[in-house]
N, C-alpha and C positions, 0 to 999 in steps of 0.2 A: 557292954554287951558281949557275950561269949560268942567264939568263931564256929562256922560250921566247917567241918573237915571231911576226908574220905569222898572227894568229889573231883570231877572234872567240870569246867565251867564254859558255857558259851555265852558271850555278850556280842553286841553289835560289831565287835572288832575282830571276833574270831573264837577258836577254842583254846583254852588254857588247861593244860594237864596237872593233876594232882595239886590243887591250890586250895587256899582257905578262904572263906568268905564270911564277912561280920556285915549285917544289915541292920540299919536303923531307919526311924521314920523319914530321916534326911536323906537317906541313899545307901550306898553299898561301898564296901573296901574289900578289894582282892589283895592277897599277900601269899608269899611262899608258905607252904603247908608248915615247914620245919619250925618248931617252937610254937605252934598254936595249938589251943586246946579248946575243947567244946564239944558241940554235938557231932558225933561221926555219923555220916549219912550212908556210909557203904552198907552192902548186904552180902553175907557169905564171902566176903573178901573182895568184893567188886565194887569200885567205886561208882557212886552215883553221877548222874549227869545233871547239872544244875544251868538253867537258862534263864535269861530275863524273861518275863511275862510277854506273851505273844501280842502282836498289834495287827488289828482287823480293820480293813478300809471299806468293809460293807457290811454294816449291822443295821438291819431296818427296825429293830425295836428290842424289847426284852421285859422281863417282870410282868407280863401279861398285856402289854400294849404296843402298838405300833408308833414310831416317831410322830406321825402326822397328829396322834390323839393326844400327845403331851401337852400339859397346860402351864407347868411350872418346871424351874430348874431342879426340883427335888425329883421330878420324873427322869430326868437324865441321870442324876445321881443313882437312883434305884435300877436304871438301865446298866450303868456302869457296875454297880455291886453284883447283878445277876450275871453278867458276863466275867468278871473277874473270879467268881466262884467257879467258872469251868476253865479258867486258865488264861482269859484274854485281858491284858493288863492295861491297854489303851486301845481306843476305837475311833472310827469315824462314823458318827451317826449318819443313817441314810434315809433320806426322805423319798418314798416311792411316789411317783406323780401325782401331784395334787394341784388344788387351785392357787392362784397368785397369792391370796390372802393368808392360806395356810403357809405358803413358803415364807412370807415376810414374817409370820409369827415364829416360825420354827427358827429362822435365822437369829431373832431376838431372843429366844430361850437358849440356843446354843451358845451364843456370845455371852449370855448371863451366866450359865452354868460353867464356862471356862475359867470364870474368875476363882472358882472355889474347888473345881475338880480338873486336875491336870491330865486325867485319862481321856478326856474329850479333847481329840485332835484338832477338830473343826467340823465340818460338815459335806457330806456327799449328797448332792440332788441327782437322784437317777430318775430322770424325767422332768417336766412332761414333754420335753422336746424329742420325742421317740417316734419312730415310724412302725415298729414292730411291738404290738402291746403286750403279748406274753401275757402274765397276770395282771397287769395295770389296767385301769379303766380306760378303754378306747376313747369315751366321751372327753376325757382330760387332756389327750394329746394334741399338740399344736405345735407350728414353727415358732421359733424363738423371734421376739419383737425388740424394738429399741428400748422399752421400758424393762424388758427382762434383763437385756444387756447391762443397762445402767445399775439395776439392783444387784446383780451378780458381782459387777465390779467393785461396788461399795461393800459388798458383803466379804469379798475377799480381803478387803483391809481390815475389816472387823474381826474376822475368825481366825486370820493367819493362813488356814489351810481351808480351801474350797475345792472340791472335785465335783465336776458335773458330766454325767453320762448322758450323751445325745447322740441322735442319728444324723449322719451327713445330709440326709435327705431334707432335714429340717431346719439347717442353717446354711448361711453362706461360708466360703472360705475366708472372707474378711471378718465375719463375726468371731470364728474360731480363733483367728489371728488377734483380734481385739481382747478376747478372753485370755488366750495364752500370754499376751503381752501384759496383762494385768496380774499374772501370777496364778490364774485359774488353772487347775489341772483339768484338762478336757481329757475324757474317755469315750471312746466310741463304742455303741452298744445299742440293742434294740433296734437293728436295721436290716433292710433288705439291699443296702448299697451294693454296687458292684466293686470289682478290684480296682478299677480306675479311680472312683470316687472316693474309696477308702484312701488310696494313696494321696489323692488332693487333699484330703482332710488331715492326714498326717503332716504333709508339706506345709499345711498353714498352721500347724502348731499343735495338734492333737498329740497327746502323750503316751495313750495306752489304749488298752480295749477292756471292756467290762465282762465279766464271767464268759471267758473264751468259750465259742462253740454254741452257746445258749442265746437263743433270741437274736441270731445274727446270720448273714449270709455265709454259709459254709464253704468248705474247701471241695469245689468242683474241678474236674479235668479241664474244662473249657473256660470257667469263670473261678479263679482263685478266692474270691470274695474278701470279707473282711478277715477271715481267719489266715488266708493266704498273705493278705497285706501285712498283717500283724507278724506273722513268723518271719516272712521274707525281709521286711523293714528292721527285724529285731527290736520290735517295741515291746514294754512290758505289758502284761495281761494278767487278769485276775483268773483264779481256777477255783471252782467249786468241787472240791476232791472228796465227794461223797459216795462216788460209784453210782449215782443215780443222774445227776447234771451231765456228768462226763464219765464215760467208761473208762476203766483202768487202761486199756489199749489205746484209747483215744489220747489219754492223758500222756502216755509215753510217746506217742508219735509227736505231740506238741513239744516234749522235752527234747526229743532226737533233733528237731528243727531249730529251737532257741530255746535251751534250757534256761539260761540265767534270766530270762523275762518273767518267768513263773512267779506269781505273787499269789498267796494262798488266802482266799477270804471264805467267810462261813456263809453270807447271804442270810444271816439268822433273822428270824421274824419275831413275833411278839411272844413265843412260847419259851423262850429261854428264861429259867428261872421260875418257870410256871409249871404246874402239874396238868394244866388244861389240855385238851385234846383237839382244840379247834379256836378259831379266832375269825374276826371279821375284816375283810380287806375290800375297800370300796363297795360296800354293801353285800358283798357275797362272802360266804362262809368258806373258810379253809379249814380242811381236816388234816388232822396229823395221824397218819397210820401207814404201817410196814415201812418206816424210815423215810417217809415222804410228807411233804406238805403240798396239798392239792386242791383245787377247786372240784366242784362237783363232776365237771366233765373230764377231770383227770390232768388238767394244766397245772404244771408245777408252780407252785407260788411261794418262793424262797425255798432255804433248805432247812432241814432238821439236823443241823450239824455244829459241832463246837470247832474251834480252830485247832484245839489240841488233837481232835480226832482227825482233821485234815492231815495234820503232820505225822501222825501215826499211820494213815492209810497210804500217803505217798512213800513214806519209809518202807512199808511192806510191800506195795505194789512195784517199787523200783530197786529193792534191796540195797537201800542207802541207810545211812545211820541218822538217827534222829539229830545228832549234832549238826548234821548238814541240811535236813530238811526244815529244822526249826527256823533256820536262817530265811527261809521262804516266807515265815510269818513274823520275821523279827528285823533283820537289816534290810531286806528290800523293801518292804512298805516304809519303813522310816526314810529311806534313800529316796522314795517317791514323793513323799511329803515335805522333804527337803530338810530333815535334820538327822545328825548322826548321835545325837544325845537322847537316850531313851527317856519318856516324859514321865514314867513313873518308876525311878530307880529303886524303890524299896520293895518291888514286887518281883518275885522270882518263882520258877517251877522246878520241882525235883521229879525226875524221871529214873526208872529201874528198868533194866532189859526193856527197853523200847517203848514203855508206857509211861504216862504221867502219873505220879502216885500222890503228890501233894504240892501245896503252895507255901511259900514263904512271904509273909507281909509284914514289913518293919520288925523282923527277928522272929516272929511268932510262925510256927509251922502250923497250917490250916488243911483242912480236908478239901478235896477237888470234887465238885461236883461233874456228873457225867453228862448233863443235858440242862 
């Protein structure tokens, strides 16, 4: 298979200037440009930027369905295909708060899909152990119990990666410690906890915060809340960089306090890979309008965002290079889930002038969908 030339390259190890890339179904090879021939990706004398496909730790659905409605491993393959079309090459399917029987079924489905789909990293359970509902069904929310704890610890062994977003009000420090000791990634979110309670949860083993600023106690001058605890403790945090969930100025304030903790997530819902303008969440209709996904009362219900767009937005808002902000959706999420090796090494993205322009999959150049 021929080489790609006329490019700088970003992988999980960093930036490599003026190299050649060869991609097959089994992976990729990087070599010095000299002596290699093939497809020149440069434009107007400027080398393209090529990055590994992006990694998203909060993906609620795709191809027209939410994860909780999936019934077969094929549904997860379809979700992967829908997101890879937009530039996300690996993902953590995310279950919005649901009943215990749905959680068990989804654990089984994700474990089955992982056998044939390396893009499926594991599972993210966003709830039901939450205190601030947001767009989640309030009737589903509840404290964690002994059966839940046993289920999650067993699921972590099956799935390899299990992330759980929970509110400190709904768990004890000992329960957080048990999950963390079992290898579960505990993330704090959907909470009204004060600063001290957040710090206690981090001390017990919580490792990050979910979609910083959204559905959590904010930064107040008398009570720094979860936002203050996250930034002061230098914990990783998810960011939905759509300009709707977080204003660009607010995002820059977080970066000024603790830049290396930022991990870009899409919080994508059912509509990725679908032309539909609405879907149903817990029996309530969610509308897609004006760059937002919202319930009838205006409550945000996930994001109408691709991870590629999030990377581009942060680069624009902060005057950084794509080569830098891409790592916030590449090496940083991979580090959080505990792997240095990209799970889909045959998937790459091509960028020109700060915008993603195409994909490479097993050596073939493919178009990139915008939503």
